C-alpha positions, 0 to 999 in steps of 0.5 A: 467111380471110386468115389461113388463106390466109397459113398455107397459103401459108407452109406450102406454100412450101419449099426444099431445104437441102444440108447436106454435114456431115450426110452423114458416116457416124456411129459405132455398132453396125451396123444389121441388116435384118429382114423388114419385114412380120414386123417391123412385125406384131411391133410391134403386140404392144406398140404401139397404133399403127405409124406408117409413113412413105410416103417421097416421096408417089407412090413405087411401091416404098412402095405395093408394100410397103404392098399386100404388108403388108395382104395378108399373112394375119397383118395382119388378125389383128394390125390393125383400122384403117388411117389414111390421109392420102390421104382426105377424112374428109367421105366416111368413110361412103362409104369404109366402104361401099366397103371392106366390099364394098358397091356405090358409084358411082365418081363418089361414090367418087373424091371420097374422094381427089380432094376433099381439102384438097390442091388439087393432084394428089398423091392423084390418082395411081392407086396411092392409088385402088388401095390402097382397092381392095386393102383391099376385096379383102382384106376380101372374104376375111375374116369381118365381125368381122375386116374392116379399116376405113380411117379417112380422116385428111384434115380434112373439107371439102365443096368444094360449100360455100364456108364449108367450103372457106374454113375448112379448115386442114390440121393434124395435130390432126384425124388425132390426134382420129380415132385417139383416138376410133376406135382408142385409145378402142376398144382397137383397133390401127392402121397410120397411113400419112402423109408422114414429116414428120407422123410425127416425134417431134421437129422441127428448130427454126427460127432467129428471123426477121431482121425483127422484124415477122415474129416473129408469123408465125414463131411461128405456123409453129413452133406448127404444126410442133410438133404432129405426129401422133406428138408429140401421140400420145406426149403422150397416152400412146399407144404408137406405133412410128415407121417412117421411109421414106427415099426421097430419101437413100442411107443406105448413105453412113451404113453401107456394107453397106446396099447388100447389104440385101434390098429392102425391109428394116426395121431398128431404128436406135437406137445404129446409124449410121442412128440416130446421124445427124442428121435433117438428113441424112434430111429435106430441111427445108422452109423456110417463107416468112413474109410480113407484110401490108406485103409483107415476107417472109423464109425461115426457116432451121433451127437446125442445131445443134439438129437431133435425131438420127434415133433421137430421131425414129423407131424404125426405117427401111424401106429400099426401095433407093437414090434412083436406084431409086425410081420415081414413079407418074404420072397416068393417061391416063384422068384427063388426058382426063376433062373434068370432072376437068380442069376441077375441078383447074384451077379449084382450082389457079387459085384458089390461084395461076396457076403450079400450074394451068399446071404441072398442064396440062403434067403432063397433056400429058406423060402424053398424049405418052407 
């Protein structure tokens, strides 16, 4: 239990590193925009999986694109399954019934995205519930044999079972096992929607900690960082096409004419300024804080010299616009006035630390004041 909490704490602790050198434009053949829906669907002709980064969790532009993608009449002809980060696999049978059009009580359905391994509000934004509803609507127009299945990629956890709750450790091993069993073994095709750091082919390594007593914890972090969904699928020989969605950085600083691109656009990046840039330009690298039992702690820093190029990490970028145009979905008034929801979320956040619970209350207060 103590080890699990330690791993969760050090993975959740993060800070942003500003690396000005990474922002300089790179040489290469200019990247060209293509229609993103057509581009992604074409990749299913040669790949088992298209891994689509969400960008910032909760961004509305990415959500709008994903809805347009699954609603395109060509999508269900090319894709069988959608593997999502924002659903607890303990409720796979529930979401199966829901997207197939069966009646499901809302109190049961909401557990799919509210009762995940994430104690916070990340999946409580209305866009995630809306995505499931959109799949249900699409399936209502399709014959049974072509209906889309949503596979829940968050490890199963039963919040009513203390043993299940204490043993839940979130790694990418679980979604990989789902993809192997439900997609690859059945010779199906899947769109995988996760946060970008789960979908990298390489990661920037961390420098060793200054204090030798922290070396075991640093090694544990490194091991977890080296097992992303895409890394594991690549090792298994699964054909994966990776689409990164940069929402925190302005890629027009790498190639000026990007500002004139249609939004959204997809672009292959190998050999282009977008692909030859360091991944440290694209990703605000998390800086885990490793702690020993004696109270010693230290931030691990990335090894800048060993940072891979973006084209070693992803195959394409989905351009949604510069960061100034990206908007975040907020909690709904209905949630922030729901006593059972408020009680649940405060209890789970308080169990971890008091500060997140206070932040959540302030977030809901801001929603109610709008």
